[in-house]
C-alpha positions, 0 to 999 in steps of 0.5 A: 464204181458202176454207173447204171442209167436208163438212157443216154444223158441221164448220167450227165445231168444226174451224176456227171460230177460224181462220176468225174470225181471218182475217176479223178480220184483213181477209181475204175468207173464204168457205165452201163446204159439200159437203152439207146434212147431210140424212142426219144427226140432230136432237138437238132432235127437230124435223126428220126426216132428209131435206129438213126436216133439210137446210133446218134445217142450212143455216140453222144454217150460215148463222148459224154464218157470221154468228157467225164474221164470214164470208160466207154459205155456198155449198152444192154440194148433193152427197149426204150420206153418199155423197161417195165415190160422186160423187167425179168430179163433186165434183172437177170442180165443186170445181176450177171453184170454186177456179179462179173464186175463186183463194184464197190459202189453203184450209182443210179437214179432215185425212186421218184424217177427224177421227174416221174419218168416211167422208164426211170422208175422201172430201171430203179426198181430193176436195180433194186431187184438185182441187188437185194438178194446179194448177201453183201451188196455194194453201196448203191447211191441214188442221185436225188435232187432238191424238192420240186426242182424237176416238177416243171419238167413233169408238168410239161411232159404230162401235157404232152399228147400221145403215149405218157412218159411220166407217172401220174404222181403228185409233183410236190413229192419229187425230190428230197429235203435232206440227202445222205451225201452232198458232194461238192463238184465245183472242181468237176463243173467243166467236165459235167457241162462238157458231158451234158453238151455231148448230148447235143441232140437234147439241146437247143443250139448246143447249149448245155444250159438248155437241157430239158428246160432253160437253166434247169441244171444250173443248181446241179453244177456246184453240188450233187445230192445222193441217198444210200439205197442199199448196202453199207451206210455212209458215216454221218457227215461223209463228204466222199461216196467211198467213205467206210467201204 
């Protein structure tokens, strides 16, 4: 299984339960991160944007992977905030990585960018461009979320001054009503919380329930939702991401 995410922390809130579930079941689970999140912010106030923040967030992602019980992350070192601008190079390097690893299953973010994040949107499109030419593509799962759950995050970021981080979209279209897979992750709840907690730079006082907005991730600690984007479909009523592979 290969997790493909644009920034450190995307793996934890979006698919931490799935990654831990698959690892606990005996799958080889690897994670590739497009950037080191160097243009983000540090809520603890200890690292400025740039190399210092990149180093900090890389260490946090390594700790998150340990909490989930998966392999240490691989970084593509693509530029944070500019994934759309380096699409061709990103597709080429990602295509090579997929050809080398030949995963049965890929998981990443969905086509709405969770909350319309521009890098998220670009990265999902890059993954699709890398997978579509394959004659036998792996199953690609998009992490999806209940309708409008992340709309408050979109609104908060649209009010932010400076360079836009999110697309100009209708927030009512964020999320889905009916996923292809509803994964019970209650057995992995503590691992997922520990993975989110590993990203301390993104939290208030180290509390994982403060990620992005207070208590936003609470609905994501018992069940994760996924949609099949490419490759073999899931059977009706599937309860495991590897069914029928």
